[in-house]
VOGU-3710 file (C-alpha; in Angstrom, 3 decimals, decimal comma):
1> xxxxxxxxxx> -153,529/-12,612/44,340  -152,496/-12,565/47,817  -149,479/-14,543/49,236  -152,096/-17,129/50,205  -153,467/-17,347/47,273  -149,894/-18,058/45,092  -148,731/-21,009/47,521  -152,483/-22,419/47,666  -151,726/-22,826/43,688  -148,305/-23,867/44,012
11> xxxxxxxxxx> -149,830/-26,755/46,629  -151,987/-27,995/43,897  -149,512/-28,383/40,865  -147,222/-30,382/42,829  -149,735/-32,309/44,155  -150,858/-33,179/41,061  -147,081/-34,188/39,602  -147,788/-31,421/36,536  -144,179/-29,586/37,747  -142,693/-31,647/40,963
21> xxxxxxxxxx> -139,540/-30,890/38,957  -140,663/-26,950/38,446  -140,841/-26,868/42,269  -137,500/-28,845/43,601  -135,268/-26,228/41,874  -137,722/-23,447/42,806  -139,914/-22,349/39,978  -139,267/-23,086/36,424  -138,490/-26,033/33,965  -138,507/-26,134/30,052
31> xxxxxxxxxx> -141,373/-28,814/28,902  -142,288/-28,729/24,917  -140,372/-25,242/24,137  -142,344/-23,852/26,905  -141,695/-22,478/30,290  -143,780/-22,681/33,493  -143,556/-21,333/36,349  -145,805/-22,758/39,095  -147,589/-19,276/39,196  -149,839/-18,992/37,559
41> xxxxxxxxxx> -150,100/-15,582/34,306  -146,194/-16,549/34,136  -145,650/-19,013/30,944  -143,672/-17,744/28,448  -142,423/-19,809/24,360  -138,697/-20,132/24,497  -136,030/-21,432/21,965  -133,431/-23,544/22,396  -133,204/-23,231/26,127  -133,698/-24,547/29,496
51> xxxxxxxxxx> -134,756/-21,968/31,465  -132,650/-20,377/33,782  -129,628/-22,041/31,561  -127,252/-21,413/28,945  -126,645/-23,277/26,240  -124,124/-25,954/26,923  -120,833/-25,179/26,099  -119,497/-26,978/22,488  -116,676/-29,704/23,131  -114,759/-28,246/20,716
61> xxxxxxxxxx> -114,496/-23,977/20,698  -116,042/-22,389/17,885  -117,931/-25,306/16,376  -121,400/-25,632/17,224  -123,774/-26,720/20,336  -125,188/-30,357/19,041  -129,161/-30,198/21,002  -130,971/-33,032/18,479  -131,941/-32,698/15,301  -132,363/-29,369/15,051
71> xxxxxxxxxx> -129,916/-26,782/13,680  -128,577/-24,392/15,971  -126,698/-21,502/15,363  -123,735/-19,750/17,160  -121,538/-16,597/16,461  -118,194/-17,377/17,117  -114,608/-16,537/15,973  -113,165/-18,230/13,241  -110,388/-19,185/14,264  -111,911/-20,848/17,000
81> xxxxxxxxxx> -113,552/-23,744/14,828  -110,230/-25,850/14,041  -109,266/-27,361/17,386  -106,643/-25,380/19,490  -103,324/-25,536/20,246  -103,922/-24,955/23,616  -101,241/-23,738/25,304  -99,402/-25,880/27,989  -99,872/-25,402/31,592  -97,826/-22,467/32,979
91> xxxxxxxxxx> -97,796/-20,558/29,372  -99,955/-17,340/28,760  -102,467/-17,929/26,309  -101,505/-15,463/23,389  -104,827/-13,296/21,845  -105,421/-13,295/18,120  -103,785/-9,829/16,875  -105,981/-6,937/16,679  -105,224/-6,803/12,720  -107,474/-10,117/12,315
101> xxxxxxxxxx> -110,209/-9,674/14,932  -112,282/-7,762/12,571  -112,048/-11,091/9,711  -113,014/-13,785/11,687  -116,351/-13,252/12,985  -118,799/-15,194/11,021  -122,276/-17,533/11,741  -122,420/-21,741/12,278  -124,878/-23,747/11,235  -125,322/-26,855/12,102
111> xxxxxxxxxx> -128,014/-30,421/11,939  -127,537/-33,458/13,958  -127,385/-35,390/10,914  -124,859/-33,512/8,537  -121,085/-32,814/8,300  -120,069/-29,953/10,308  -120,030/-26,580/7,666  -119,828/-22,786/8,431  -121,255/-19,985/6,236  -118,815/-16,804/5,908
121> xxxxxxxxxx> -120,225/-13,896/4,819  -119,241/-13,028/1,436  -120,848/-11,929/-2,069  -120,953/-15,546/-3,230  -122,060/-18,189/-0,670  -118,479/-19,786/1,264  -118,867/-22,687/2,863  -116,037/-24,255/5,206  -116,448/-27,864/6,042  -114,468/-29,146/8,733
131> xxxxxxxxxx> -112,211/-32,367/7,177  -110,176/-33,330/10,202  -109,725/-33,243/13,951  -106,627/-31,201/14,171  -106,405/-29,347/9,912  -107,992/-28,970/6,832  -111,241/-28,191/5,784  -113,096/-27,599/2,613  -114,255/-24,630/1,292  -116,878/-24,701/-1,342
141> xxxxxxxxxx> -118,505/-21,502/-3,177  -115,896/-20,170/-4,302  -114,141/-20,126/-7,681  -111,015/-18,520/-7,233  -109,223/-15,649/-9,154  -108,138/-12,425/-8,888  -111,089/-10,625/-8,798  -112,886/-12,021/-5,374  -114,097/-9,689/-3,352  -112,015/-8,354/-0,044
151> xxxxxxxxxx> -114,811/-10,033/2,515  -114,048/-12,815/0,838  -109,630/-13,138/1,018  -110,663/-12,305/4,517  -112,784/-15,365/4,908  -110,650/-17,742/2,986  -107,824/-16,147/5,390  -108,976/-16,784/8,367  -110,603/-20,545/7,528  -106,462/-20,765/6,617
161> xxxxxxxxxx> -105,579/-19,925/9,733  -108,013/-21,644/11,320  -107,492/-24,820/9,834  -103,772/-24,686/8,491  -104,914/-26,257/5,017  -108,393/-25,807/3,108  -108,798/-27,467/-0,660  -111,493/-26,266/-3,204  -112,926/-28,659/-5,460  -113,858/-28,057/-9,589
171> xxxxxxxxxx> -111,314/-25,059/-9,923  -110,602/-25,845/-13,853  -110,290/-22,416/-15,004  -107,182/-21,131/-13,122  -103,940/-21,272/-15,352  -100,917/-19,771/-14,674  -102,026/-15,701/-14,793  -105,171/-16,742/-12,536  -103,331/-18,428/-9,782  -101,174/-15,871/-9,415
181> xxxxxxxxxx> -103,542/-13,096/-9,476  -105,461/-15,183/-6,741  -101,923/-15,973/-5,271  -101,258/-11,709/-4,806  -105,163/-11,717/-2,761  -103,296/-13,346/0,305  -99,733/-11,478/-0,559  -96,635/-11,144/-2,725  -95,661/-14,187/-4,605  -91,625/-14,983/-4,430
191> xxxxxxxxxx> -90,770/-17,519/-7,001  -87,989/-20,577/-5,430  -84,531/-19,418/-4,667  -83,232/-21,544/-6,951  -85,689/-23,710/-9,551  -87,224/-21,928/-12,573  -90,280/-21,734/-12,919  -92,758/-22,994/-15,563  -94,474/-19,915/-16,654  -90,953/-17,949/-16,347
201> xxxxxxxxxx> -92,599/-15,958/-13,120  -93,788/-17,550/-10,680  -95,497/-20,914/-11,196  -92,959/-23,947/-9,705  -93,766/-27,271/-11,659  -94,462/-29,769/-9,126  -94,175/-32,816/-11,859  -93,011/-36,271/-11,743  -90,710/-36,419/-14,347  -88,643/-33,901/-12,980
211> xxxxxxxxxx> -87,939/-35,699/-9,167  -91,703/-33,596/-8,027  -91,933/-36,514/-6,031  -91,294/-35,073/-2,413  -91,131/-38,014/-0,488  -90,692/-36,763/2,846  -91,638/-34,305/5,763  -91,266/-31,192/4,887  -91,535/-27,555/5,413  -91,738/-25,806/2,236
221> xxxxxxxxxx> -88,242/-23,724/1,245  -86,641/-23,642/5,043  -83,277/-23,404/4,361  -83,996/-19,376/3,472  -84,334/-17,473/6,616  -88,182/-16,146/5,454  -89,550/-19,257/3,949  -93,364/-18,782/2,425  -95,845/-18,056/4,552  -98,194/-20,067/2,239
231> xxxxxxxxxx> -98,480/-22,105/-0,816  -101,059/-22,179/-2,943  -101,166/-26,128/-5,338  -102,877/-27,033/-8,511  -103,533/-30,249/-9,586  -103,731/-30,468/-13,499  -102,562/-33,985/-14,499  -103,364/-36,807/-11,503  -102,245/-40,217/-11,786  -105,086/-43,003/-11,292
241> xxxxxxxxxx> -104,134/-44,155/-8,305  -101,624/-42,851/-5,500  -100,027/-39,429/-5,783  -101,772/-37,947/-2,615  -101,004/-35,783/-0,454  -100,132/-35,368/3,588  -100,405/-32,477/6,302  -99,276/-32,258/9,567  -100,118/-29,399/12,167  -96,755/-28,511/13,401
251> xxxxxxxxxx> -98,759/-26,241/16,467  -100,796/-29,320/18,067  -97,713/-31,143/17,725  -96,245/-28,682/19,356  -98,848/-28,266/22,613  -98,865/-31,771/22,942  -95,627/-32,615/23,715  -94,798/-33,435/27,415  -93,877/-30,287/29,452  -89,941/-31,507/29,824
261> xxxxxxxxxx> -89,437/-31,733/25,767  -91,490/-28,185/25,252  -89,239/-26,540/27,449  -85,976/-28,240/25,907  -87,584/-27,494/22,486  -87,903/-24,202/23,231  -84,120/-23,525/23,583  -83,174/-25,457/20,582  -81,934/-23,846/16,841  -81,388/-26,306/14,188
271> xxxxxxxxxx> -79,610/-25,564/10,929  -81,400/-25,843/7,792  -80,565/-26,312/3,994  -80,197/-27,482/0,618  -77,650/-29,297/0,850  -78,221/-32,948/1,350  -77,897/-36,568/0,380  -80,482/-36,813/-2,640  -79,709/-40,133/-3,616  -79,355/-41,529/0,218
281> xxxxxxxxxx> -83,146/-40,264/0,378  -84,494/-41,574/-2,903  -82,026/-44,327/-3,913  -84,305/-44,970/-6,761  -83,759/-41,730/-8,329  -82,419/-41,680/-12,385  -79,257/-40,332/-13,343  -81,123/-37,243/-14,925  -82,410/-36,933/-11,197  -79,354/-36,398/-9,346
291> xxxxxxxxxx> -77,614/-34,096/-11,911  -81,014/-32,272/-11,598  -80,345/-31,706/-8,242  -77,239/-31,071/-8,102  -76,971/-28,290/-11,269  -80,927/-26,680/-9,902  -81,851/-27,186/-6,113  -78,267/-27,130/-5,230  -77,211/-25,166/-7,239  -76,823/-22,110/-4,784
301> xxxxxxxxxx> -75,977/-24,316/-0,977  -78,017/-22,511/1,475  -77,613/-22,349/5,548  -80,008/-20,667/8,109  -80,098/-21,357/11,418  -83,823/-21,295/12,843  -85,357/-21,723/16,226  -86,537/-24,975/16,443  -89,890/-23,192/18,191  -90,973/-20,190/16,070
311> xxxxxxxxxx> -94,028/-17,883/17,467  -96,430/-18,091/14,898  -96,890/-14,050/13,351  -100,766/-13,755/13,116  -102,139/-16,604/15,315  -99,684/-16,566/18,368  -98,951/-19,921/18,247  -95,729/-22,265/19,248  -94,868/-24,264/15,936  -92,464/-26,898/15,462
321> xxxxxxxxxx> -89,933/-25,717/12,696  -88,154/-29,173/11,904  -89,050/-30,680/8,579  -86,239/-32,617/5,670  -84,736/-29,950/5,768  -83,081/-29,964/8,810  -79,065/-31,111/8,364  -78,497/-30,688/12,310  -79,436/-29,245/16,083  -77,004/-26,348/16,920
331> xxxxxxxxxx> -74,299/-26,737/19,059  -75,232/-30,950/19,483  -73,152/-33,692/18,041  -74,428/-35,170/14,426  -75,701/-38,406/16,542  -77,590/-36,162/19,696  -79,388/-33,874/16,830  -80,802/-37,103/14,798  -81,861/-38,787/18,245  -83,660/-35,209/19,431
341> xxxxxxxxxx> -84,954/-34,376/15,560  -86,270/-38,083/15,000  -87,930/-37,885/18,863  -89,839/-34,402/17,927  -90,856/-35,461/14,055  -92,066/-38,477/15,592  -94,734/-36,118/17,439  -95,325/-34,227/14,101  -96,054/-37,180/12,600  -98,761/-39,279/14,500
351> xxxxxxxxxx> -101,513/-40,067/12,385  -103,521/-38,298/14,591  -102,062/-35,143/13,318  -102,181/-34,977/9,932  -104,731/-35,261/7,105  -104,576/-36,889/3,944  -106,380/-35,464/0,341  -106,998/-37,540/-2,666  -106,119/-35,191/-5,689  -108,311/-34,129/-8,411
361> xxxxxxxxxx> -107,965/-32,361/-11,456  -109,011/-28,859/-10,622  -108,156/-29,421/-7,212  -106,305/-26,716/-5,194  -104,674/-26,890/-1,641  -103,343/-24,134/0,403  -101,426/-24,264/3,639  -100,025/-21,994/6,271  -96,566/-23,472/5,473  -95,786/-21,590/8,465
371> xxxxxxxxxx> -97,547/-24,404/11,051  -97,770/-27,690/8,995  -95,464/-29,650/7,394  -96,426/-31,886/4,293  -95,507/-35,399/2,279  -95,903/-35,759/-1,016  -96,716/-39,653/-1,266  -94,222/-41,451/-3,882  -96,884/-44,300/-5,259  -98,726/-43,651/-8,577
381> xxxxxxxxxx> -95,929/-45,920/-10,213  -94,746/-44,472/-13,610  -97,701/-42,373/-13,755  -97,833/-38,550/-14,732  -98,525/-36,291/-11,802  -98,338/-32,611/-12,354  -98,973/-29,533/-9,955  -98,324/-25,337/-9,651  -96,811/-24,066/-6,846  -97,697/-20,408/-6,010
391> xxxxxxxxxx> -95,765/-19,462/-2,643  -96,506/-16,678/-0,659  -93,804/-14,427/0,656  -92,752/-14,966/4,818  -91,234/-12,971/6,882  -88,533/-13,695/9,130  -89,162/-16,334/12,394  -88,640/-15,015/16,056  -88,394/-17,422/18,227  -90,003/-17,936/22,138
401> xxxxxxxxxx> -86,691/-16,005/23,438  -87,357/-13,339/20,893  -84,136/-13,834/18,495  -84,430/-14,628/14,837  -83,613/-16,854/12,342  -80,317/-16,421/10,823  -78,938/-16,690/7,359  -75,110/-18,555/7,311  -74,513/-18,682/4,085  -74,640/-17,451/1,819
411> xxxxxxxxxx> -74,100/-13,481/2,614  -77,337/-12,360/1,094  -80,391/-14,695/-0,042  -79,798/-13,884/-4,138  -82,952/-12,697/-6,368  -84,402/-15,261/-7,750  -84,383/-15,463/-11,488  -87,910/-13,591/-11,564  -89,395/-11,375/-8,674  -88,000/-10,332/-5,150
421> xxxxxxxxxx> -86,269/-12,385/-3,040  -87,366/-14,187/-0,454  -88,279/-11,924/2,436  -88,069/-8,754/0,511  -91,521/-8,479/0,547  -91,902/-8,498/4,363  -88,749/-7,105/5,231  -90,558/-3,707/3,238  -93,448/-3,871/4,717  -91,898/-3,681/8,553
431> xx> -89,617/-0,991/7,876  -93,407/0,999/6,612
//
């Protein structure tokens, strides 16, 4: 075809109004799923894409693109599927550690008229459904236990790092042994430093009749240096109403602080302790609960100095390390400490930074204890509420300045009634 013939064809198409937009854009347009070109003989089919353009970027990295009722598929890193704690201006981005890069890819499938859902490659059909804007996801299609395939465990861990807290329904088959066996797939179980377990091993009772109504925001066991990395909580008896648990994302809380507060928090260190005024916190506590607190929970009095901002060892995020065990800010008066802690804590507790879970018997919740706080709501009156918790050993936090947490008292963390002391397994792994 000569140039003159091609120009005539273009002129005829434009004159008849069939491809005016194509002519204006210099050649191509998307119509009814077909790529048209003004020059004859150049027609081909497209799927999902306007010619010459990339698919529109998702509003949130890692979430599928919504382009109408059709299903759109993308491959993204799983840690990107949760709302990211975007590094503040002037702070370098922290890439995901290489050791996780092989397990954090999966395919996301989404229909516009259905909840966001992700499917991870695993022997079972494991599906992760996002529940909250800043944290929380429901994991379906898996029966928890110690016999899960490595790729399934990797997918669960990746979802946990991304969403901070994940939930499993219908895990009624779990008992103390199976609960512990599943926990070992995520790390080394560690017993509570002072409170005896329910089974003589690692299963901690969280029972309403034993003071197990944690009506305050806290991160588990921060009064020791290497507090747990993960907590796995299983519901066995649930009240007819109330008894919900809330979680808060301490990574997004930090990321959304005003820049002056971030700079201040980066430099602060706080002293955490299990020796606090239990009666003031629980004015309605029964005498036997006060005795149990003094003789059991506070049988060994711990003091640990942590950075107020720690660097997450797996994701590289900066997270606020505060909560109910904070006694004071190092170097400040009691009055100034309270003011600063309340100010920073208020950003953690903001409603948009939290997610609330209504328990059913057989539910399991797993949370990243290094990037969350939680609050067990005491609103079920005298009804029984019984849960069992297995915690996974963590490492010693490191602040933005590279300084680690320090145990102030006692001289060392004593071994619990069963198993190694907190942090023992991570110290051994670091030494290898």
